[in-house]
Every structure is written in structure tokens, then in C-alpha cells.
C-alpha positions as protocol buffer text, in pm:
chain_id: "A"
residue {
  index: 1
  type: MET
  ca { x: 5189 y: 2736 z: -6080 }
}
residue {
  index: 2
  type: THR
  ca { x: 5261 y: 3018 z: -5837 }
}
residue {
  index: 3
  type: GLU
  ca { x: 5570 y: 3223 z: -5921 }
}
residue {
  index: 4
  type: PRO
  ca { x: 5855 y: 3273 z: -5671 }
}
residue {
  index: 5
  type: SER
  ca { x: 5774 y: 3645 z: -5669 }
}
residue {
  index: 6
  type: ASP
  ca { x: 5427 y: 3558 z: -5535 }
}
residue {
  index: 7
  type: PHE
  ca { x: 5588 y: 3385 z: -5238 }
}
residue {
  index: 8
  type: ASP
  ca { x: 5813 y: 3688 z: -5186 }
}
residue {
  index: 9
  type: GLU
  ca { x: 5498 y: 3900 z: -5161 }
}
residue {
  index: 10
  type: ILE
  ca { x: 5338 y: 3653 z: -4920 }
}
residue {
  index: 11
  type: SER
  ca { x: 5653 y: 3657 z: -4705 }
}
residue {
  index: 12
  type: ASP
  ca { x: 5667 y: 4038 z: -4707 }
}
residue {
  index: 13
  type: GLN
  ca { x: 5299 y: 4066 z: -4613 }
}
residue {
  index: 14
  type: LEU
  ca { x: 5338 y: 3810 z: -4334 }
}
residue {
  index: 15
  type: TRP
  ca { x: 5629 y: 4011 z: -4201 }
}
residue {
  index: 16
  type: ASP
  ca { x: 5480 y: 4359 z: -4237 }
}
residue {
  index: 17
  type: ALA
  ca { x: 5113 y: 4297 z: -4162 }
}
residue {
  index: 18
  type: GLU
  ca { x: 5119 y: 4001 z: -3926 }
}
residue {
  index: 19
  type: LEU
  ca { x: 5446 y: 3913 z: -3755 }
}
residue {
  index: 20
  type: ARG
  ca { x: 5554 y: 4272 z: -3682 }
}
residue {
  index: 21
  type: GLU
  ca { x: 5213 y: 4367 z: -3548 }
}
residue {
  index: 22
  type: LEU
  ca { x: 5201 y: 4052 z: -3335 }
}
residue {
  index: 23
  type: GLN
  ca { x: 5546 y: 4124 z: -3190 }
}
residue {
  index: 24
  type: ASP
  ca { x: 5455 y: 4486 z: -3117 }
}
residue {
  index: 25
  type: LEU
  ca { x: 5130 y: 4382 z: -2953 }
}
residue {
  index: 26
  type: TRP
  ca { x: 5307 y: 4118 z: -2744 }
}
residue {
  index: 27
  type: THR
  ca { x: 5579 y: 4365 z: -2636 }
}
residue {
  index: 28
  type: THR
  ca { x: 5319 y: 4625 z: -2538 }
}
residue {
  index: 29
  type: TYR
  ca { x: 5110 y: 4366 z: -2352 }
}
residue {
  index: 30
  type: ASN
  ca { x: 5414 y: 4264 z: -2151 }
}
residue {
  index: 31
  type: TYR
  ca { x: 5499 y: 4626 z: -2076 }
}
residue {
  index: 32
  type: LEU
  ca { x: 5148 y: 4700 z: -1947 }
}
residue {
  index: 33
  type: TYR
  ca { x: 5050 y: 4376 z: -1774 }
}
residue {
  index: 34
  type: VAL
  ca { x: 5354 y: 4160 z: -1700 }
}
residue {
  index: 35
  type: VAL
  ca { x: 5691 y: 4332 z: -1648 }
}
residue {
  index: 36
  type: ASP
  ca { x: 5598 y: 4565 z: -1359 }
}
residue {
  index: 37
  type: PRO
  ca { x: 5326 y: 4437 z: -1122 }
}
residue {
  index: 38
  type: GLU
  ca { x: 5313 y: 4778 z: -951 }
}
residue {
  index: 39
  type: ARG
  ca { x: 5233 y: 4951 z: -1280 }
}
residue {
  index: 40
  type: THR
  ca { x: 4973 y: 4686 z: -1361 }
}
residue {
  index: 41
  type: GLY
  ca { x: 4815 y: 4744 z: -1021 }
}
residue {
  index: 42
  type: LYS
  ca { x: 4793 y: 5117 z: -1092 }
}
residue {
  index: 43
  type: LEU
  ca { x: 4622 y: 5047 z: -1424 }
}
residue {
  index: 44
  type: ARG
  ca { x: 4351 y: 4861 z: -1233 }
}
residue {
  index: 45
  type: ARG
  ca { x: 4271 y: 5161 z: -1011 }
}
residue {
  index: 46
  type: PRO
  ca { x: 3957 y: 5366 z: -1083 }
}
residue {
  index: 47
  type: ARG
  ca { x: 4165 y: 5686 z: -1084 }
}
residue {
  index: 48
  type: TRP
  ca { x: 4366 y: 5550 z: -1378 }
}
residue {
  index: 49
  type: GLY
  ca { x: 4059 y: 5428 z: -1562 }
}
residue {
  index: 50
  type: GLY
  ca { x: 4076 y: 5067 z: -1446 }
}
residue {
  index: 51
  type: PHE
  ca { x: 3768 y: 4963 z: -1645 }
}
residue {
  index: 52
  type: PHE
  ca { x: 3928 y: 5093 z: -1965 }
}
residue {
  index: 53
  type: TRP
  ca { x: 4262 y: 4916 z: -1901 }
}
residue {
  index: 54
  type: ASN
  ca { x: 4079 y: 4590 z: -1827 }
}
residue {
  index: 55
  type: LEU
  ca { x: 3902 y: 4621 z: -2164 }
}
residue {
  index: 56
  type: VAL
  ca { x: 4237 y: 4693 z: -2333 }
}
residue {
  index: 57
  type: GLN
  ca { x: 4386 y: 4383 z: -2173 }
}
residue {
  index: 58
  type: ARG
  ca { x: 4099 y: 4163 z: -2292 }
}
residue {
  index: 59
  type: TRP
  ca { x: 4123 y: 4312 z: -2643 }
}
residue {
  index: 60
  type: MET
  ca { x: 4499 y: 4255 z: -2655 }
}
residue {
  index: 61
  type: VAL
  ca { x: 4469 y: 3891 z: -2544 }
}
residue {
  index: 62
  type: SER
  ca { x: 4198 y: 3831 z: -2806 }
}
residue {
  index: 63
  type: GLU
  ca { x: 4404 y: 3996 z: -3080 }
}
residue {
  index: 64
  type: ILE
  ca { x: 4717 y: 3796 z: -2987 }
}
residue {
  index: 65
  type: ILE
  ca { x: 4514 y: 3473 z: -3001 }
}
residue {
  index: 66
  type: LEU
  ca { x: 4360 y: 3572 z: -3336 }
}
residue {
  index: 67
  type: SER
  ca { x: 4695 y: 3674 z: -3486 }
}
residue {
  index: 68
  type: ILE
  ca { x: 4863 y: 3346 z: -3393 }
}
residue {
  index: 69
  type: SER
  ca { x: 4563 y: 3152 z: -3523 }
}
residue {
  index: 70
  type: ARG
  ca { x: 4559 y: 3346 z: -3853 }
}
residue {
  index: 71
  type: LEU
  ca { x: 4927 y: 3276 z: -3908 }
}
residue {
  index: 72
  type: THR
  ca { x: 4872 y: 2903 z: -3858 }
}
residue {
  index: 73
  type: ASP
  ca { x: 4540 y: 2858 z: -4039 }
}
residue {
  index: 74
  type: PRO
  ca { x: 4529 y: 2617 z: -4336 }
}
residue {
  index: 75
  type: PRO
  ca { x: 4663 y: 2799 z: -4645 }
}
residue {
  index: 76
  type: SER
  ca { x: 4385 y: 2749 z: -4906 }
}
residue {
  index: 77
  type: ARG
  ca { x: 4326 y: 3119 z: -4982 }
}
residue {
  index: 78
  type: ASN
  ca { x: 4455 y: 3252 z: -4651 }
}
residue {
  index: 79
  type: LEU
  ca { x: 4775 y: 3446 z: -4589 }
}
residue {
  index: 80
  type: THR
  ca { x: 4949 y: 3198 z: -4360 }
}
residue {
  index: 81
  type: LEU
  ca { x: 5294 y: 3066 z: -4281 }
}
residue {
  index: 82
  type: THR
  ca { x: 5184 y: 2728 z: -4417 }
}
residue {
  index: 83
  type: ALA
  ca { x: 5138 y: 2889 z: -4760 }
}
residue {
  index: 84
  type: LEU
  ca { x: 5514 y: 2951 z: -4772 }
}
residue {
  index: 85
  type: LEU
  ca { x: 5576 y: 2575 z: -4771 }
}
residue {
  index: 86
  type: ASP
  ca { x: 5455 y: 2557 z: -5133 }
}
residue {
  index: 87
  type: ASP
  ca { x: 5739 y: 2782 z: -5248 }
}
residue {
  index: 88
  type: PRO
  ca { x: 5915 y: 2584 z: -5527 }
}
residue {
  index: 89
  type: ARG
  ca { x: 6254 y: 2726 z: -5415 }
}
residue {
  index: 90
  type: LEU
  ca { x: 6221 y: 2565 z: -5070 }
}
residue {
  index: 91
  type: PRO
  ca { x: 6456 y: 2262 z: -5043 }
}
residue {
  index: 92
  type: GLY
  ca { x: 6263 y: 1940 z: -4973 }
}
residue {
  index: 93
  type: GLN
  ca { x: 6439 y: 1869 z: -4643 }
}
residue {
  index: 94
  type: LEU
  ca { x: 6375 y: 2220 z: -4511 }
}
residue {
  index: 95
  type: LYS
  ca { x: 6012 y: 2200 z: -4625 }
}
residue {
  index: 96
  type: CYS
  ca { x: 5966 y: 1884 z: -4416 }
}
residue {
  index: 97
  type: GLU
  ca { x: 6138 y: 2046 z: -4117 }
}
residue {
  index: 98
  type: LEU
  ca { x: 5923 y: 2361 z: -4135 }
}
residue {
  index: 99
  type: GLU
  ca { x: 5606 y: 2158 z: -4185 }
}
residue {
  index: 100
  type: HIS
  ca { x: 5691 y: 1951 z: -3877 }
}
residue {
  index: 101
  type: GLU
  ca { x: 5780 y: 2264 z: -3680 }
}
residue {
  index: 102
  type: LEU
  ca { x: 5446 y: 2431 z: -3760 }
}
residue {
  index: 103
  type: GLN
  ca { x: 5250 y: 2119 z: -3667 }
}
residue {
  index: 104
  type: SER
  ca { x: 5433 y: 2053 z: -3341 }
}
residue {
  index: 105
  type: ILE
  ca { x: 5466 y: 2396 z: -3176 }
}
residue {
  index: 106
  type: PRO
  ca { x: 5393 y: 2340 z: -2805 }
}
residue {
  index: 107
  type: GLY
  ca { x: 5095 y: 2546 z: -2692 }
}
residue {
  index: 108
  type: LEU
  ca { x: 4961 y: 2619 z: -3039 }
}
residue {
  index: 109
  type: ALA
  ca { x: 4669 y: 2377 z: -3005 }
}
residue {
  index: 110
  type: GLU
  ca { x: 4568 y: 2541 z: -2676 }
}
residue {
  index: 111
  type: ILE
  ca { x: 4578 y: 2890 z: -2831 }
}
residue {
  index: 112
  type: ARG
  ca { x: 4367 y: 2775 z: -3126 }
}
residue {
  index: 113
  type: LYS
  ca { x: 4120 y: 2616 z: -2884 }
}
residue {
  index: 114
  type: HIS
  ca { x: 4075 y: 2955 z: -2714 }
}
residue {
  index: 115
  type: ARG
  ca { x: 4025 y: 3115 z: -3056 }
}
residue {
  index: 116
  type: ASN
  ca { x: 3759 y: 2861 z: -3152 }
}
residue {
  index: 117
  type: LYS
  ca { x: 3570 y: 2853 z: -2822 }
}
residue {
  index: 118
  type: VAL
  ca { x: 3600 y: 3209 z: -2687 }
}
residue {
  index: 119
  type: VAL
  ca { x: 3741 y: 3466 z: -2929 }
}
residue {
  index: 120
  type: ALA
  ca { x: 3601 y: 3386 z: -3275 }
}
residue {
  index: 121
  type: HIS
  ca { x: 3294 y: 3202 z: -3143 }
}
residue {
  index: 122
  type: ARG
  ca { x: 3116 y: 3175 z: -2809 }
}
residue {
  index: 123
  type: ASP
  ca { x: 3101 y: 2804 z: -2739 }
}
residue {
  index: 124
  type: GLY
  ca { x: 2785 y: 2741 z: -2537 }
}
residue {
  index: 125
  type: ARG
  ca { x: 2932 y: 2479 z: -2303 }
}
residue {
  index: 126
  type: THR
  ca { x: 3242 y: 2689 z: -2237 }
}
residue {
  index: 127
  type: ALA
  ca { x: 3039 y: 3006 z: -2176 }
}
residue {
  index: 128
  type: LEU
  ca { x: 2819 y: 2820 z: -1926 }
}
residue {
  index: 129
  type: GLY
  ca { x: 3123 y: 2684 z: -1743 }
}
residue {
  index: 130
  type: GLN
  ca { x: 3062 y: 2326 z: -1854 }
}
residue {
  index: 131
  type: GLY
  ca { x: 3381 y: 2287 z: -2055 }
}
residue {
  index: 132
  type: ALA
  ca { x: 3719 y: 2394 z: -1920 }
}
residue {
  index: 133
  type: LEU
  ca { x: 3970 y: 2562 z: -2147 }
}
residue {
  index: 134
  type: PRO
  ca { x: 4344 y: 2504 z: -2112 }
}
residue {
  index: 135
  type: VAL
  ca { x: 4523 y: 2778 z: -1923 }
}
residue {
  index: 136
  type: LEU
  ca { x: 4751 y: 2984 z: -2147 }
}
residue {
  index: 137
  type: GLN
  ca { x: 5090 y: 3054 z: -1991 }
}
residue {
  index: 138
  type: LEU
  ca { x: 5289 y: 3365 z: -2087 }
}
residue {
  index: 139
  type: ASP
  ca { x: 5605 y: 3170 z: -2163 }
}
residue {
  index: 140
  type: GLN
  ca { x: 5401 y: 2933 z: -2379 }
}
residue {
  index: 141
  type: ILE
  ca { x: 5267 y: 3224 z: -2589 }
}
residue {
  index: 142
  type: GLU
  ca { x: 5615 y: 3376 z: -2610 }
}
residue {
  index: 143
  type: ASN
  ca { x: 5753 y: 3043 z: -2735 }
}
residue {
  index: 144
  type: VAL
  ca { x: 5479 y: 3013 z: -3000 }
}
residue {
  index: 145
  type: ILE
  ca { x: 5555 y: 3364 z: -3131 }
}
residue {
  index: 146
  type: VAL
  ca { x: 5930 y: 3291 z: -3144 }
}
residue {
  index: 147
  type: ARG
  ca { x: 5872 y: 2961 z: -3328 }
}
residue {
  index: 148
  type: LEU
  ca { x: 5643 y: 3129 z: -3585 }
}
residue {
  index: 149
  type: GLN
  ca { x: 5907 y: 3395 z: -3646 }
}
residue {
  index: 150
  type: ASP
  ca { x: 6167 y: 3119 z: -3682 }
}
residue {
  index: 151
  type: VAL
  ca { x: 5965 y: 2945 z: -3956 }
}
residue {
  index: 152
  type: HIS
  ca { x: 5930 y: 3275 z: -4143 }
}
residue {
  index: 153
  type: ARG
  ca { x: 6299 y: 3357 z: -4097 }
}
residue {
  index: 154
  type: LYS
  ca { x: 6411 y: 3016 z: -4228 }
}
residue {
  index: 155
  type: HIS
  ca { x: 6192 y: 3038 z: -4537 }
}
residue {
  index: 156
  type: ARG
  ca { x: 6307 y: 3391 z: -4607 }
}
residue {
  index: 157
  type: GLY
  ca { x: 6674 y: 3302 z: -4574 }
}
residue {
  index: 158
  type: ALA
  ca { x: 6650 y: 2988 z: -4787 }
}
residue {
  index: 159
  type: CYS
  ca { x: 6425 y: 3121 z: -5065 }
}
residue {
  index: 160
  type: MET
  ca { x: 6480 y: 3494 z: -5076 }
}
residue {
  index: 161
  type: GLY
  ca { x: 6837 y: 3526 z: -4950 }
}
residue {
  index: 162
  type: ARG
  ca { x: 6716 y: 3793 z: -4709 }
}
residue {
  index: 163
  type: HIS
  ca { x: 6704 y: 3784 z: -4333 }
}
residue {
  index: 164
  type: VAL
  ca { x: 6488 y: 3949 z: -4071 }
}
residue {
  index: 165
  type: SER
  ca { x: 6680 y: 4067 z: -3767 }
}
residue {
  index: 166
  type: GLU
  ca { x: 6390 y: 4235 z: -3587 }
}
residue {
  index: 167
  type: TYR
  ca { x: 6020 y: 4159 z: -3600 }
}
residue {
  index: 168
  type: GLY
  ca { x: 5892 y: 4440 z: -3380 }
}
residue {
  index: 169
  type: THR
  ca { x: 5901 y: 4813 z: -3434 }
}
residue {
  index: 170
  type: HIS
  ca { x: 5883 y: 4907 z: -3064 }
}
residue {
  index: 171
  type: THR
  ca { x: 5562 y: 5105 z: -3106 }
}
residue {
  index: 172
  type: HIS
  ca { x: 5485 y: 5067 z: -2736 }
}
residue {
  index: 173
  type: ARG
  ca { x: 5686 y: 5382 z: -2666 }
}
residue {
  index: 174
  type: GLY
  ca { x: 5367 y: 5586 z: -2702 }
}
residue {
  index: 175
  type: VAL
  ca { x: 5211 y: 5367 z: -2433 }
}
residue {
  index: 176
  type: GLU
  ca { x: 5513 y: 5429 z: -2209 }
}
residue {
  index: 177
  type: HIS
  ca { x: 5461 y: 5803 z: -2259 }
}
residue {
  index: 178
  type: LEU
  ca { x: 5092 y: 5773 z: -2166 }
}
residue {
  index: 179
  type: VAL
  ca { x: 5171 y: 5575 z: -1850 }
}
residue {
  index: 180
  type: LYS
  ca { x: 5433 y: 5834 z: -1748 }
}
residue {
  index: 181
  type: ARG
  ca { x: 5173 y: 6110 z: -1795 }
}
residue {
  index: 182
  type: LEU
  ca { x: 4928 y: 5919 z: -1576 }
}
residue {
  index: 183
  type: GLU
  ca { x: 5198 y: 5879 z: -1308 }
}
residue {
  index: 184
  type: GLN
  ca { x: 5284 y: 6250 z: -1326 }
}
residue {
  index: 185
  type: SER
  ca { x: 4917 y: 6340 z: -1299 }
}
residue {
  index: 186
  type: GLU
  ca { x: 4875 y: 6117 z: -995 }
}
residue {
  index: 187
  type: ASN
  ca { x: 5187 y: 6261 z: -830 }
}
residue {
  index: 188
  type: ALA
  ca { x: 5068 y: 6616 z: -897 }
}
residue {
  index: 189
  type: SER
  ca { x: 4727 y: 6532 z: -745 }
}
residue {
  index: 190
  type: LEU
  ca { x: 4893 y: 6391 z: -432 }
}
residue {
  index: 191
  type: ILE
  ca { x: 5117 y: 6699 z: -394 }
}
residue {
  index: 192
  type: PHE
  ca { x: 4818 y: 6929 z: -441 }
}
residue {
  index: 193
  type: ALA
  ca { x: 4613 y: 6731 z: -186 }
}
residue {
  index: 194
  type: ARG
  ca { x: 4898 y: 6745 z: 72 }
}
residue {
  index: 195
  type: THR
  ca { x: 4945 y: 7120 z: 17 }
}
residue {
  index: 196
  type: HIS
  ca { x: 4572 y: 7180 z: 45 }
}
residue {
  index: 197
  type: ARG
  ca { x: 4557 y: 6983 z: 374 }
}
residue {
  index: 198
  type: SER
  ca { x: 4844 y: 7182 z: 526 }
}
residue {
  index: 199
  type: ASP
  ca { x: 4655 y: 7509 z: 464 }
}
């Protein structure tokens, strides 16, 4: 039988290595591609390295899909939220609630379908345009992430007596700094071009 301390380690790893990274990735994705359409438009320009930022966006979407899928995979030998449901300290009623919550998260099936047909594997029919994938909405992904954090938070509170107030570490500040540098560089280029024209 697995010891309670083993579940503490699983919970800590899920928090440190999965849920925090997912939240940071999601926050950074929103900063770059959602919150400010003008900034997103700039990232698409050749002067700002549009090809690179398009690759970054595709990588981020794939990693978000993979992270959510990893967290909700069957437990067997995987580090998943479902593995926490076997914690012997978890009250039976709460176990049923969390099990139901994990199985009924709206949008989760659509995300996993993208993982199976595009990210982890290249489904032939989908790649050839013969099978349509469900469209993933931003609010749907946000809701899935919040619900996964909620399952983790409830297990942690009930079994470990500890709570998580914040899942992200706000690591996107470095990205903000980079974008500001790109803006400054563009502004300096425009000023130089105007000065050069007036000569």
C-alpha cells in the first residue's frame, strides 16, 4: 500500500513541475497573444521576427495541450491528478466529488482530442483535412486549468492540511522585458529614419 508521504510527494511534484509551469505558460501566452491585439500584431511583423513568434505560439499551444493531457492521463505509473484519488486520507465523499470533477471538466475531451490527433500524433485523416477537430476557445482552456488547480487544491487541503494560494510564479516578466526592448528598438529606428530623411 502506498504511504501518505508518497501522495505528499506526488502532490508537491504536480504543483512544482506541472501546475505551476502550466499556469506560467498560460499567463505568458495570454500576455503575448491575447491581452493586447496591437502587441500581437507587432509580433507578427517581419521586423520583429514574425516567423519566430509564430513558431513560439505554436509551441506554446502544443505544450499547454500536452500539460493538460498529462495531468489528466490515467494514473497507472503516470504522475497525474487522478493518482491523488488513491490517497487513503481522502474522505470517500470528497474522492467521489473529485473523481466526478476530473471526468466532467467541460472542454477537456476536446483538448485531449487535439493532443491525440495533432500534438502527440499526426492523425492522417486530420492532417489531410478529412476530419475536423473541435475549436478550442480561450475561456474553455482557462476553465480547464482552473478546474485542475481546484482538484489539486482540494486534495492538498483535505489530506495535507496545506493550501496553495498561487499556482504561477509570474515568469513572463522576462518576456515583458524582451517585448519592451523590441518596442524601444523599433521606436529608435523610426526616430533615426525621420532624422535621416530631414537631412
